[in-house]
VEXFI-131534 format. One record per residue (C-alpha): z, y, x. Coordinates in pm, 1 decimal. Example, Ala and Ser with C-alpha at 12.3 -4.5 7.8 and 13.67 -1.06 7.14 Angstrom:
! VEXFI-131534
<voro <780.0,-450.0,1230.0>>
<voro <714.0,-106.0,1367.0>>
! end
This chain:
! VEXFI-131534
<voro <9808.2,13749.9,11969.3>>
<voro <9481.3,13868.0,11804.6>>
<voro <9177.3,13666.3,11914.3>>
<voro <8813.3,13595.9,11838.6>>
<voro <8722.2,13503.2,11481.8>>
<voro <8547.4,13171.1,11555.7>>
<voro <8634.4,12837.3,11705.7>>
<voro <8376.2,12884.1,11982.4>>
<voro <8544.2,12857.9,12324.3>>
<voro <8583.7,13195.1,12499.4>>
<voro <8496.1,13224.5,12869.0>>
<voro <8809.8,13251.9,13083.3>>
<voro <8895.0,13596.1,13214.5>>
<voro <8882.7,13666.7,13584.6>>
<voro <9253.7,13746.1,13589.2>>
<voro <9458.3,13526.9,13350.8>>
<voro <9677.9,13693.6,13095.2>>
<voro <10042.6,13598.6,13089.9>>
<voro <10253.7,13464.9,12807.2>>
<voro <10596.2,13439.6,12962.6>>
<voro <10558.4,13204.8,13254.8>>
<voro <10231.3,13061.0,13120.6>>
<voro <9897.7,13178.7,13261.2>>
<voro <9648.8,13196.9,12972.8>>
<voro <9301.4,13085.9,13082.0>>
<voro <9108.7,13038.3,12760.5>>
<voro <9143.8,13075.1,12386.8>>
<voro <9014.0,12739.2,12269.5>>
<voro <9028.4,12813.3,11900.1>>
<voro <9222.3,12976.0,11622.4>>
<voro <9274.1,12991.9,11250.3>>
<voro <9453.6,13235.9,11026.9>>
<voro <9773.6,13043.0,11096.5>>
<voro <9775.5,12952.6,11467.3>>
<voro <9601.7,12986.7,11803.7>>
<voro <9541.3,12725.2,12069.9>>
<voro <9527.4,12837.3,12433.2>>
<voro <9448.2,12656.0,12754.2>>
<voro <9725.9,12761.2,12989.7>>
<voro <9890.1,12664.3,13316.5>>
<voro <10260.5,12584.1,13328.7>>
<voro <10389.9,12673.7,13677.5>>
<voro <10694.0,12450.9,13632.4>>
<voro <10481.9,12143.9,13563.3>>
<voro <10201.7,12268.3,13791.9>>
<voro <9937.9,12151.7,13547.0>>
<voro <9736.1,12267.0,13250.8>>
<voro <9887.2,12250.8,12903.6>>
<voro <9781.9,12345.9,12553.2>>
<voro <9984.8,12634.3,12416.4>>
<voro <10018.2,12669.6,12039.5>>
<voro <10136.7,13000.6,11893.2>>
<voro <10156.3,13109.9,11525.4>>
<voro <9931.2,13402.3,11435.4>>
<voro <10215.9,13581.2,11257.9>>
<voro <10549.7,13629.9,11433.3>>
<voro <10861.9,13562.0,11223.3>>
<voro <11004.0,13893.3,11104.0>>
<voro <11369.2,13790.7,11131.4>>
<voro <11564.3,13593.1,11390.5>>
<voro <11672.5,13347.7,11120.4>>
<voro <11311.3,13271.7,11031.5>>
<voro <11219.8,13233.0,11398.1>>
<voro <11504.4,12985.2,11435.1>>
<voro <11375.5,12797.1,11129.6>>
<voro <11027.2,12767.0,11291.7>>
<voro <11179.8,12641.3,11615.9>>
<voro <11407.2,12397.1,11435.6>>
<voro <11112.7,12259.6,11236.2>>
<voro <10888.8,12209.7,11539.7>>
<voro <11174.1,12059.6,11742.3>>
<voro <11219.7,11799.7,11468.5>>
<voro <10846.3,11731.5,11494.8>>
<voro <10879.5,11689.2,11871.9>>
<voro <11116.2,11399.5,11812.1>>
<voro <10848.5,11206.8,11620.7>>
<voro <10689.6,10944.9,11846.0>>
<voro <10358.9,10801.0,11735.3>>
<voro <10042.2,10697.7,11925.4>>
<voro <9831.4,10947.6,11730.1>>
<voro <10066.3,11244.8,11756.4>>
<voro <10018.2,11439.0,12080.1>>
<voro <10351.3,11458.7,12261.5>>
<voro <10515.9,11799.2,12243.7>>
<voro <10639.5,11906.2,12587.6>>
<voro <10832.1,12218.0,12495.4>>
<voro <10933.4,12433.0,12200.4>>
<voro <11043.1,12784.5,12287.8>>
<voro <11021.8,13159.5,12231.9>>
<voro <10881.3,13456.5,12420.8>>
<voro <10918.1,13820.5,12310.8>>
<voro <10983.6,13716.2,11951.4>>
<voro <10686.8,13474.9,11944.5>>
<voro <10778.8,13107.0,11902.4>>
<voro <10551.1,12854.7,12076.4>>
<voro <10502.8,12489.2,12158.4>>
<voro <10312.1,12313.8,12434.5>>
<voro <10159.7,11972.2,12481.0>>
<voro <9992.4,11803.8,12774.8>>
<voro <9620.6,11866.7,12814.3>>
<voro <9551.0,11552.2,13017.9>>
<voro <9200.9,11406.3,13010.2>>
<voro <9128.3,11522.1,12659.5>>
<voro <8923.7,11791.1,12493.3>>
<voro <8981.4,11956.5,12161.0>>
<voro <8747.5,11875.9,11877.5>>
<voro <8622.5,12233.3,11906.7>>
<voro <8511.9,12162.0,12263.8>>
<voro <8371.1,11817.9,12180.7>>
<voro <8147.3,11948.6,11901.7>>
<voro <8031.5,12243.2,12112.9>>
<voro <7940.7,12040.1,12420.2>>
<voro <7820.6,11700.3,12300.6>>
<voro <7562.6,11555.9,12065.0>>
<voro <7655.0,11537.6,11694.8>>
<voro <7896.5,11249.7,11637.1>>
<voro <7779.2,10948.6,11438.3>>
<voro <7941.5,10867.3,11103.2>>
<voro <8135.1,10584.7,11269.0>>
<voro <8268.0,10818.1,11540.3>>
<voro <8368.7,11073.8,11278.3>>
<voro <8538.4,10809.0,11066.4>>
<voro <8733.4,10674.0,11365.0>>
<voro <8853.6,11025.4,11454.9>>
<voro <8966.1,11104.4,11101.6>>
<voro <9135.4,10764.5,11068.2>>
<voro <9332.5,10837.6,11386.9>>
<voro <9425.7,11180.9,11254.0>>
<voro <9542.4,11038.3,10922.1>>
<voro <9742.1,10768.6,11097.9>>
<voro <9939.7,11038.0,11277.6>>
<voro <9969.2,11260.2,10970.5>>
<voro <10093.8,10973.2,10756.1>>
<voro <10374.7,10906.6,11003.7>>
<voro <10471.5,11274.7,11005.8>>
<voro <10458.4,11298.0,10625.7>>
<voro <10683.4,10996.9,10590.6>>
<voro <10933.0,11179.6,10813.0>>
<voro <10917.7,11482.1,10581.9>>
<voro <10703.0,11692.2,10815.6>>
<voro <10350.2,11830.5,10781.3>>
<voro <10097.5,11980.6,11017.2>>
<voro <10036.3,12299.0,10815.7>>
<voro <9721.3,12400.1,11005.7>>
<voro <9493.8,12105.8,11078.8>>
<voro <9175.6,12223.1,11246.7>>
<voro <8922.2,12159.3,11520.6>>
<voro <9137.9,12348.5,11770.1>>
<voro <9437.7,12119.2,11737.9>>
<voro <9272.3,11777.4,11736.0>>
<voro <9234.3,11615.6,12078.6>>
<voro <8969.2,11356.4,12171.4>>
<voro <9016.6,11127.8,12471.9>>
<voro <8755.9,10951.4,12685.4>>
<voro <8787.4,10635.5,12475.1>>
<voro <8685.0,10823.0,12160.1>>
<voro <9025.3,10830.5,11993.4>>
<voro <9181.0,11135.5,11830.3>>
<voro <9530.1,11281.6,11854.2>>
<voro <9694.6,11539.6,11630.0>>
<voro <9835.3,11829.1,11831.3>>
<voro <10022.2,12145.0,11736.8>>
<voro <10197.6,11987.0,11439.2>>
<voro <10403.1,12260.5,11277.5>>
<voro <10260.1,12544.1,11487.4>>
<voro <10082.0,12689.1,11186.0>>
<voro <10398.4,12701.5,10977.5>>
<voro <10440.7,13054.3,10843.5>>
<voro <10814.7,13104.5,10872.4>>
<voro <10798.6,13423.2,10662.0>>
<voro <10630.5,13242.0,10372.0>>
<voro <10863.3,12947.9,10419.5>>
<voro <11161.9,13174.6,10369.1>>
<voro <11019.1,13316.3,10046.8>>
<voro <10929.7,12972.7,9909.7>>
<voro <11271.7,12832.9,9984.0>>
<voro <11415.7,13058.8,9716.1>>
<voro <11194.1,12911.7,9446.4>>
<voro <11143.7,12542.3,9531.1>>
<voro <11325.5,12250.2,9687.4>>
<voro <11258.4,12090.7,10024.3>>
<voro <11101.0,11774.8,9878.1>>
<voro <10855.2,11974.1,9669.7>>
<voro <10756.9,12187.2,9971.1>>
<voro <10710.0,11877.3,10186.4>>
<voro <10493.0,11707.8,9923.3>>
<voro <10273.8,12013.1,9871.7>>
<voro <10234.7,12064.4,10246.9>>
<voro <10138.7,11697.1,10293.3>>
<voro <9878.1,11716.5,10015.3>>
<voro <9732.1,12027.0,10178.5>>
<voro <9713.4,11842.5,10511.4>>
<voro <9513.4,11564.8,10344.2>>
<voro <9272.9,11811.2,10183.3>>
<voro <9222.3,11978.9,10521.8>>
<voro <9156.0,11636.8,10677.3>>
<voro <8882.4,11589.6,10418.6>>
<voro <8736.4,11930.3,10503.3>>
<voro <8750.3,11841.8,10872.2>>
<voro <8559.6,11519.7,10801.4>>
<voro <8304.0,11726.0,10609.8>>
<voro <8268.4,11963.2,10908.0>>
<voro <8213.1,11681.7,11157.5>>
<voro <7961.2,11491.7,10942.8>>
<voro <7769.6,11792.7,10808.1>>
<voro <7754.6,11986.1,11135.8>>
<voro <7878.0,12301.3,10962.9>>
<voro <8196.2,12398.3,10775.0>>
<voro <8245.1,12351.2,10402.9>>
<voro <8196.3,12672.0,10203.1>>
<voro <8075.9,12828.8,10532.8>>
<voro <8441.2,12888.9,10613.2>>
<voro <8539.9,12801.8,10971.5>>
<voro <8909.0,12819.4,10880.2>>
<voro <9006.5,12491.6,10713.1>>
<voro <9317.5,12648.5,10566.7>>
<voro <9115.4,12924.6,10405.6>>
<voro <8858.9,12674.3,10277.5>>
<voro <9137.6,12456.8,10135.9>>
<voro <9260.9,12746.0,9923.2>>
<voro <8909.7,12780.8,9775.4>>
<voro <8847.7,12413.2,9694.4>>
<voro <8998.8,12434.1,9346.3>>
<voro <8775.2,12729.3,9263.2>>
<voro <8451.4,12616.9,9428.5>>
<voro <8270.1,12283.4,9450.6>>
<voro <8252.3,12104.4,9785.4>>
<voro <7998.0,11823.7,9820.6>>
<voro <7868.0,11678.5,10144.7>>
<voro <7502.7,11790.2,10180.9>>
<voro <7221.5,11535.7,10189.1>>
<voro <7078.3,11688.6,10505.2>>
<voro <7313.5,11599.4,10791.5>>
<voro <7267.7,11541.6,11167.8>>
<voro <7298.5,11166.4,11103.3>>
<voro <7243.7,10987.1,10770.5>>
<voro <7578.5,10937.2,10599.1>>
<voro <7617.2,10603.6,10413.9>>
<voro <7682.3,10640.9,10041.5>>
<voro <8026.0,10481.4,10057.4>>
<voro <8147.9,10715.3,10329.8>>
<voro <7991.8,11006.4,10141.6>>
<voro <8192.9,10909.1,9832.3>>
<voro <8512.7,10906.7,10039.6>>
<voro <8444.4,11255.9,10176.1>>
<voro <8354.6,11393.6,9834.4>>
<voro <8668.6,11250.8,9677.1>>
<voro <8883.4,11390.4,9961.0>>
<voro <8749.1,11739.6,9887.5>>
<voro <8710.3,11709.7,9510.3>>
<voro <8754.8,12024.0,9305.4>>
<voro <9005.6,11848.8,9080.1>>
<voro <9336.7,11775.9,9246.4>>
<voro <9389.7,11466.8,9029.8>>
<voro <9072.1,11312.4,9174.2>>
<voro <9164.4,11373.3,9538.4>>
<voro <9362.4,11154.1,9774.4>>
<voro <9721.6,11274.5,9756.9>>
<voro <9861.9,11031.2,10013.7>>
<voro <9745.5,11009.9,10374.8>>
<voro <9770.3,10632.9,10382.1>>
<voro <9547.3,10597.9,10074.8>>
<voro <9269.9,10799.3,10240.6>>
<voro <9335.7,10619.3,10569.9>>
<voro <9298.5,10281.4,10397.4>>
<voro <8963.5,10380.7,10243.0>>
<voro <8824.8,10500.8,10577.6>>
<voro <8954.4,10200.3,10771.5>>
<voro <8800.6,9968.4,10512.7>>
<voro <8466.3,10143.3,10551.9>>
<voro <8486.3,10121.4,10931.7>>
<voro <8562.9,9748.7,10923.7>>
<voro <8303.9,9675.0,10658.2>>
<voro <8044.6,9875.8,10848.6>>
<voro <8112.0,9684.1,11170.5>>
<voro <7874.6,9398.3,11244.9>>
<voro <8149.0,9138.8,11237.1>>
<voro <8259.9,9258.2,10891.9>>
<voro <8613.7,9325.6,10783.0>>
<voro <8816.1,9539.7,10547.4>>
<voro <8836.5,9446.8,10179.4>>
<voro <8542.9,9208.4,10216.9>>
<voro <8717.5,8988.2,10472.6>>
<voro <9041.1,9007.3,10276.2>>
<voro <8854.0,8907.9,9960.9>>
<voro <8680.5,8614.4,10129.9>>
<voro <9016.9,8493.0,10256.4>>
<voro <9158.9,8518.4,9903.9>>
<voro <8860.3,8332.4,9759.0>>
<voro <8940.9,8042.6,9990.7>>
<voro <9314.8,8049.1,9919.7>>
<voro <9352.4,8133.2,9549.0>>
<voro <9002.3,8086.6,9408.8>>
<voro <8755.2,8344.6,9285.6>>
<voro <8838.1,8394.7,8915.6>>
<voro <9063.9,8235.9,8652.6>>
<voro <8918.4,8044.2,8362.8>>
<voro <8829.1,8277.7,8076.3>>
<voro <9094.2,8259.1,7801.8>>
<voro <8989.3,8072.2,7490.9>>
<voro <8727.8,7851.8,7661.7>>
<voro <8941.8,7561.6,7784.7>>
<voro <8938.4,7369.9,7454.2>>
<voro <8560.5,7378.1,7416.9>>
<voro <8518.2,7267.9,7778.7>>
<voro <8764.1,6981.7,7731.6>>
<voro <8582.6,6864.9,7418.7>>
<voro <8240.5,6859.6,7578.8>>
<voro <8375.2,6681.5,7888.8>>
<voro <8525.0,6410.0,7665.6>>
<voro <8187.3,6309.5,7521.3>>
<voro <8071.7,5965.0,7619.7>>
<voro <7707.9,6068.8,7659.0>>
<voro <7608.7,6366.0,7868.9>>
<voro <7422.6,6635.1,7673.0>>
<voro <7306.7,6895.0,7922.8>>
<voro <7242.0,7169.0,7667.9>>
<voro <7591.1,7132.5,7521.4>>
<voro <7744.3,7166.5,7866.2>>
<voro <7532.2,7470.0,7952.1>>
<voro <7619.8,7655.2,7630.3>>
<voro <7992.4,7607.0,7692.3>>
<voro <7987.3,7677.4,8066.9>>
<voro <7794.2,8004.1,8033.7>>
<voro <8085.0,8142.3,7829.8>>
<voro <8321.5,8092.7,8124.9>>
<voro <8213.5,8296.3,8432.4>>
<voro <8468.4,8123.0,8657.6>>
<voro <8308.4,7785.5,8579.1>>
<voro <7959.4,7926.5,8635.4>>
<voro <8039.2,8050.4,8984.4>>
<voro <8242.3,7744.2,9083.0>>
<voro <7957.6,7511.7,8981.3>>
<voro <7693.1,7710.5,9167.4>>
<voro <7915.6,7735.8,9472.1>>
<voro <7986.4,7361.9,9467.9>>
<voro <7623.2,7250.8,9459.4>>
<voro <7502.5,7509.6,9711.1>>
<voro <7738.3,7414.3,9994.1>>
<voro <7558.9,7291.2,10303.8>>
<voro <7712.7,6943.5,10277.8>>
<voro <7614.3,6890.4,9913.3>>
<voro <7261.7,7022.1,9960.8>>
<voro <7192.9,6800.6,10262.1>>
<voro <7273.1,6491.1,10054.0>>
<voro <7133.9,6586.1,9712.7>>
<voro <6874.0,6861.9,9718.3>>
<voro <6657.9,7040.6,9972.4>>
<voro <6661.8,7379.5,9806.0>>
<voro <6918.0,7605.6,9644.0>>
<voro <7031.8,7537.6,9289.0>>
<voro <6995.3,7837.0,9059.4>>
<voro <7061.2,7703.4,8707.9>>
<voro <7364.6,7554.0,8537.8>>
<voro <7156.7,7277.9,8381.7>>
<voro <7058.1,7156.9,8727.3>>
<voro <7421.0,7158.9,8844.1>>
<voro <7521.2,6949.9,8541.7>>
<voro <7260.1,6688.0,8626.6>>
<voro <7353.6,6681.9,8996.1>>
<voro <7729.3,6661.5,8945.3>>
<voro <7751.7,6440.0,8637.9>>
<voro <8056.4,6422.3,8414.1>>
<voro <8289.8,6309.6,8690.9>>
<voro <8184.7,6597.6,8914.1>>
<voro <8213.4,6845.1,8627.5>>
<voro <8566.4,6727.2,8550.4>>
<voro <8660.9,6771.7,8915.6>>
<voro <8526.9,7127.3,8920.9>>
<voro <8693.6,7213.4,8589.3>>
<voro <9030.0,7082.0,8709.1>>
<voro <9008.0,7303.9,9018.4>>
<voro <8986.5,7622.5,8811.7>>
<voro <9303.4,7827.3,8776.6>>
<voro <9412.1,7864.1,8413.9>>
<voro <9433.7,8211.9,8268.5>>
<voro <9556.7,8456.2,8402.7>>
<voro <9565.3,8299.7,8750.1>>
<voro <9733.1,8504.8,9022.9>>
<voro <9781.6,8795.4,8782.2>>
<voro <10069.7,8597.3,8633.6>>
<voro <10260.4,8640.5,8959.3>>
<voro <10193.8,9013.0,8949.5>>
<voro <10354.5,9034.2,8606.5>>
<voro <10679.1,8889.9,8743.3>>
<voro <10692.7,9090.5,9067.4>>
<voro <10557.9,9436.0,8974.9>>
<voro <10547.2,9669.7,8679.4>>
<voro <10501.7,9444.7,8371.1>>
<voro <10305.3,9714.6,8187.7>>
<voro <10064.5,9753.8,8479.9>>
<voro <10026.1,9376.7,8500.9>>
<voro <9949.1,9354.8,8129.8>>
<voro <9691.8,9633.5,8163.7>>
<voro <9529.9,9447.0,8455.4>>
<voro <9506.1,9126.3,8251.8>>
<voro <9351.5,9305.5,7955.5>>
<voro <9098.6,9480.8,8179.2>>
<voro <8993.3,9149.7,8335.6>>
<voro <8981.5,8975.7,7996.6>>
<voro <8756.5,9248.5,7857.2>>
<voro <8525.3,9240.5,8158.2>>
<voro <8493.3,8860.7,8141.6>>
<voro <8389.3,8891.6,7777.3>>
<voro <8133.3,9164.2,7852.1>>
<voro <7997.6,8955.0,8139.0>>
<voro <7937.1,8667.8,7899.0>>
<voro <7765.7,8893.2,7644.6>>
<voro <7539.9,9034.6,7917.9>>
<voro <7455.3,8681.6,8030.0>>
<voro <7368.5,8566.4,7676.7>>
<voro <7161.1,8880.5,7619.8>>
<voro <6966.7,8816.8,7939.5>>
<voro <6892.6,8459.4,7828.4>>
<voro <6745.7,8592.3,7504.6>>
<voro <6554.0,8873.7,7678.0>>
<voro <6403.1,8659.4,7955.7>>
<voro <6023.8,8622.8,7944.6>>
<voro <5860.7,8280.1,7981.2>>
<voro <5782.1,8350.6,8348.6>>
<voro <6148.9,8306.8,8451.2>>
<voro <6417.1,8053.6,8361.1>>
<voro <6652.1,8184.3,8095.3>>
<voro <6956.0,8042.0,8278.8>>
<voro <6855.8,8226.3,8595.6>>
<voro <6832.5,8545.9,8390.5>>
<voro <7180.8,8478.0,8258.1>>
<voro <7321.2,8425.3,8608.7>>
<voro <7141.6,8739.9,8730.7>>
<voro <7306.6,8950.4,8459.2>>
<voro <7647.3,8795.8,8531.8>>
<voro <7606.6,8853.8,8904.5>>
<voro <7558.1,9226.6,8848.4>>
<voro <7917.1,9236.6,8719.5>>
<voro <8061.9,8989.8,8972.2>>
<voro <8182.9,9245.2,9226.6>>
<voro <8381.1,9439.5,8967.5>>
<voro <8528.8,9118.1,8825.8>>
<voro <8652.0,9018.9,9171.3>>
<voro <8807.1,9361.8,9228.4>>
<voro <8983.0,9349.6,8890.0>>
<voro <9129.8,9010.4,8976.3>>
<voro <9206.5,9037.6,9347.5>>
<voro <9274.4,9413.1,9379.6>>
<voro <9427.3,9515.0,9044.4>>
<voro <9605.4,9825.6,9179.0>>
<voro <9288.4,9953.6,9344.0>>
<voro <9094.0,9870.5,9025.9>>
<voro <9334.3,10091.0,8830.7>>
<voro <9271.4,10377.1,9076.7>>
<voro <8895.2,10331.4,9043.5>>
<voro <8919.3,10332.6,8664.1>>
<voro <9118.6,10657.5,8669.9>>
<voro <8856.9,10823.1,8892.0>>
<voro <8587.5,10724.5,8641.4>>
<voro <8762.2,10904.0,8355.0>>
<voro <8634.5,11252.6,8263.8>>
<voro <8855.5,11542.9,8359.3>>
<voro <8955.1,11847.5,8157.3>>
<voro <8692.2,12118.6,8096.3>>
<voro <8674.9,12368.6,8385.8>>
<voro <8682.6,12649.8,8131.0>>
<voro <8780.8,12673.6,7766.3>>
<voro <8493.3,12584.8,7538.1>>
<voro <8299.4,12391.2,7803.5>>
<voro <8235.5,12017.7,7833.1>>
<voro <8483.4,11789.6,8016.6>>
<voro <8423.9,11740.6,8388.1>>
<voro <8241.8,11406.9,8437.9>>
<voro <8429.6,11131.8,8616.3>>
<voro <8292.0,10943.3,8913.8>>
<voro <8044.2,10661.1,8875.1>>
<voro <8183.2,10312.6,8926.3>>
<voro <7995.0,10282.6,9255.9>>
<voro <8125.7,10614.9,9390.6>>
<voro <8482.7,10548.3,9278.2>>
<voro <8480.3,10200.5,9435.2>>
<voro <8359.0,10345.5,9762.1>>
<voro <8621.5,10619.5,9750.0>>
<voro <8908.6,10374.4,9694.5>>
<voro <8804.9,10060.8,9882.8>>
<voro <8550.1,10199.1,10126.7>>
<voro <8286.3,9944.5,10025.7>>
<voro <7968.4,9943.0,9820.5>>
<voro <7997.8,9731.7,9504.6>>
<voro <7651.7,9575.0,9541.7>>
<voro <7719.4,9495.2,9907.9>>
<voro <8043.4,9324.0,9808.1>>
<voro <7862.5,9110.2,9550.1>>
<voro <7583.0,9017.8,9790.2>>
<voro <7826.7,8922.3,10065.6>>
<voro <8025.3,8694.0,9833.0>>
<voro <7710.8,8525.4,9698.8>>
<voro <7585.1,8469.8,10053.5>>
<voro <7926.3,8328.8,10142.6>>
<voro <7884.1,8080.0,9858.2>>
<voro <7536.4,7984.3,9983.4>>
<voro <7353.5,8096.3,9668.8>>
<voro <6977.5,8130.9,9655.5>>
<voro <6825.9,8451.9,9787.9>>
<voro <6647.9,8502.2,9454.7>>
<voro <6982.1,8534.3,9276.3>>
<voro <7124.2,8756.6,9547.6>>
<voro <6830.3,8995.3,9515.3>>
<voro <6871.8,9000.7,9137.5>>
<voro <7243.4,9085.4,9166.6>>
<voro <7168.0,9451.2,9248.8>>
<voro <7130.1,9638.1,8922.9>>
<voro <6851.2,9894.2,8891.7>>
<voro <6941.7,10259.7,8940.7>>
<voro <6974.3,10458.4,8621.1>>
<voro <6834.2,10761.1,8802.4>>
<voro <6493.9,10602.3,8870.8>>
<voro <6219.9,10496.7,8629.9>>
<voro <6186.0,10123.1,8562.3>>
<voro <5863.5,9986.0,8705.9>>
<voro <5680.3,9681.3,8574.7>>
<voro <5816.2,9380.4,8770.4>>
<voro <5573.3,9115.0,8894.6>>
<voro <5772.8,8876.8,9115.8>>
<voro <6047.3,8647.9,8982.9>>
<voro <6338.0,8821.6,9162.7>>
<voro <6218.4,9159.5,9030.4>>
<voro <6193.0,9025.0,8675.6>>
<voro <6539.8,8869.9,8693.3>>
<voro <6682.8,9192.3,8830.4>>
<voro <6521.1,9403.1,8556.3>>
<voro <6625.3,9167.7,8274.6>>
<voro <6982.1,9154.2,8407.9>>
<voro <6994.8,9531.7,8439.3>>
<voro <6870.4,9582.9,8084.9>>
<voro <7124.3,9334.4,7948.2>>
<voro <7410.3,9509.8,8125.2>>
<voro <7298.5,9858.1,8025.2>>
<voro <7284.0,9744.3,7662.7>>
<voro <7632.3,9592.1,7685.2>>
<voro <7778.4,9896.8,7859.8>>
<voro <7620.5,10132.3,7605.7>>
<voro <7753.1,9931.3,7313.6>>
<voro <8105.7,9939.1,7454.9>>
<voro <8133.4,10310.8,7520.4>>
<voro <8449.1,10472.9,7390.6>>
<voro <8262.9,10716.3,7166.9>>
<voro <8153.2,10782.7,6812.2>>
<voro <7916.5,10523.3,6655.8>>
<voro <7630.5,10772.4,6656.3>>
<voro <7663.0,10829.6,7031.9>>
<voro <7683.6,10455.7,7094.8>>
<voro <7367.9,10396.6,6891.3>>
<voro <7190.4,10670.2,7086.6>>
<voro <7300.0,10520.4,7421.1>>
<voro <7178.0,10171.7,7320.3>>
<voro <6843.7,10315.1,7206.9>>
<voro <6801.8,10509.1,7532.4>>
<voro <6871.8,10198.3,7740.3>>
<voro <6621.1,9999.3,7534.5>>
<voro <6354.9,10268.6,7561.6>>
<voro <6395.7,10287.4,7941.3>>
<voro <6286.8,9924.5,7979.3>>
<voro <6048.2,9899.9,7683.6>>
<voro <5721.1,9938.2,7874.6>>
<voro <5828.3,9751.7,8188.9>>
<voro <5946.6,9439.8,8001.8>>
<voro <5727.9,9471.5,7690.1>>
<voro <6025.8,9488.7,7457.5>>
<voro <6084.7,9720.3,7164.4>>
<voro <6418.1,9898.8,7104.7>>
<voro <6449.3,9702.1,6780.0>>
<voro <6418.7,9372.0,6969.2>>
<voro <6679.9,9485.3,7221.8>>
<voro <6922.2,9583.0,6946.6>>
<voro <6873.7,9247.2,6775.7>>
<voro <6931.2,9059.2,7102.6>>
<voro <7249.6,9254.7,7172.0>>
<voro <7389.3,9174.0,6828.6>>
<voro <7299.3,8805.4,6858.8>>
<voro <7452.7,8777.4,7209.4>>
<voro <7771.9,8943.1,7089.3>>
<voro <7799.9,8699.3,6798.1>>
<voro <7748.0,8400.2,7027.9>>
<voro <8030.4,8506.7,7258.7>>
<voro <8266.5,8626.9,6987.3>>
<voro <8230.4,8298.4,6800.1>>
<voro <8391.0,8118.7,7094.1>>
<voro <8653.6,8388.6,7157.5>>
<voro <8872.2,8382.0,6847.3>>
<voro <9150.8,8202.6,7034.3>>
<voro <9134.2,8464.1,7306.4>>
<voro <9299.2,8736.5,7100.0>>
<voro <9634.3,8559.3,7087.8>>
<voro <9659.7,8464.3,7455.0>>
<voro <9779.0,8797.9,7596.9>>
! end
C-alpha cells in the first residue's frame, strides 16, 4: 500500500486499481500510519472513502485486534464522527470505509479553495474536538488525525473520519505487555489532542508545523522542538486564538490541553466572543453579574463602612477614603449612578468619581447600595460546601489577595496622579486594570486556577539552565477562556454604562513598548494606572528582596520621563499606599 509522500491529491489512473471489490480511483492523502483512498463500492454503487493502515498486522491475532477496535468505533454515533459503513479485511490488510457524500477532505479543501479564515478554522477544529471528545469518553482514540481524514461539508462543518484506522496493531500488541488499557487510552487521547493543535496550526499558518506534513511525526517532535504559530499568516490571527494554538502545541506537556473538552471549550468561547452578537464567557459573566452580583465586599471593610454610614452629617472625604478600600463598593456605586434611568433624572454626563456618587446618592442611597453587596466570600461560600474544600479555600485566598492589591494600586494611583487629572479617576483607572482578573477569580475559580498554573515557570529544559518561563496572564487567560482580558474588562464597563474615559484607561500599557509622554486625560489616567499596577506587581513578586527591589526600580524608571516622576518618588508612593490599605486590613487576616 505504498503511496506518495505528500497530502497533495494524486490524479486518478486511467484504469482503477483494485482492492478486493473496491475500485481505487485516487489516493487522497496519507501519513506514516494510514492511507485514505477515494474508491467505488460496487455493492453500494457509489463512491466511498477507504481507510487502510500503512503497516499490515503481522499476526492474525493482531489483525483481529485492529478489526475489533475499529468495529467498536463503528458503534459510536455522534454528529461529528463520520459514519463507518464497513470494517473488513482483504489479503491480510484490514480496512474500513465511510460514505463520501457531498464532502471533501481537508486535504482537498485546502488545495482547491482560498485560505480559510480564523473563524472557519476554529469552527472546523471545534467540530473535530467535539467528535474526538465523544470517542475519548468511550475509551477510543483516533490515532492518526490528519488532513486526509477530516471531512468538510457544504455548510462548513467538519467530521472526523477513519477513527482507529491509524492504529498500529503490531505496536499495540507490544505495548499491551507493559501497560494497562486505561493508560494506553489516556495517552492515545492526549496524542489526539496534540495532533488537533498541530492541525489547527497547519490550517491557520498555511504550512505544517516543523515543516512536517505528517501530524503524527510532528507530534513526536513537539517535546524536543518549539512550535509557535508564526506572525506571518494568510489571515491575521487574533491574539487570543493564537494563545490557544500555542498552548495546544506547547513544548511542555504540563502546559498543553490534556482533555479534548477543555480545548473545545476554549475554542468555542473564542468563536462566541468573536461573533458580533457576543457570547462565550462574556455572556455567561454578564448573566452572572445580573444574578449574583459582580464581587463580594472585601473582608475587613464592613465595620468601617458601617461607622461612616452611621454619621449624622455627611462628610464626602470620609466616605471616599472608606469606599476606595472596597472594590465591590466602588463598582456598585459607579454602576448605580451611570444607569440610563439615574442619569436621565440626575446628571447629563457620566459620573467618574466616587465623591460625585456620594453627593448624588446621599446617605440613604449609599446605605441601599451597601446593603445590596454580598458579604465575603459571596458565591465562593457555596463552592466550599459543594466542591473540594481545599480548592475553595485557595480560591478565596486568591481573590482576597487580589482585592488587597487592587486597593493598593488604586491608592498609589491617587498619590501619583498629576494635577491635570482627578486623583479619584486615577484610582478608578488603576482598579479597572485589575477588574477583569478579579471577575474571573470570583466567577470562574476553576478556570482561574488553570490560568495561574499556566503562568508558573516550568522546569529547566536542561540541567544548569534557567526555568522555562510561564505564560503571561493575558496569554493564559486566552488559552483557558478564549477571551482577551482587556476586552472582558471593557465589555463589563460598557455594560455598566461607565464613561468612555474610564474604559479607555482600563487597558494597561504594554510592557514591551516604551512609555510615551501622555497629553490627553485618558492617556494620563491609563499611564498612571499602569505605573501603579506595575509597582504593585513588582513589589509582590515571589522572589528575593533584591530582585523585588530591582523590579520596582525598573518599573519606576520606565515611567520616569513620561510622568516626570523619580524612582525614589515612586518607591515612597508605593510604601505609603501599602500602609494606607494595610491599616484598614488588620481584621482581614482572621476572616479566612
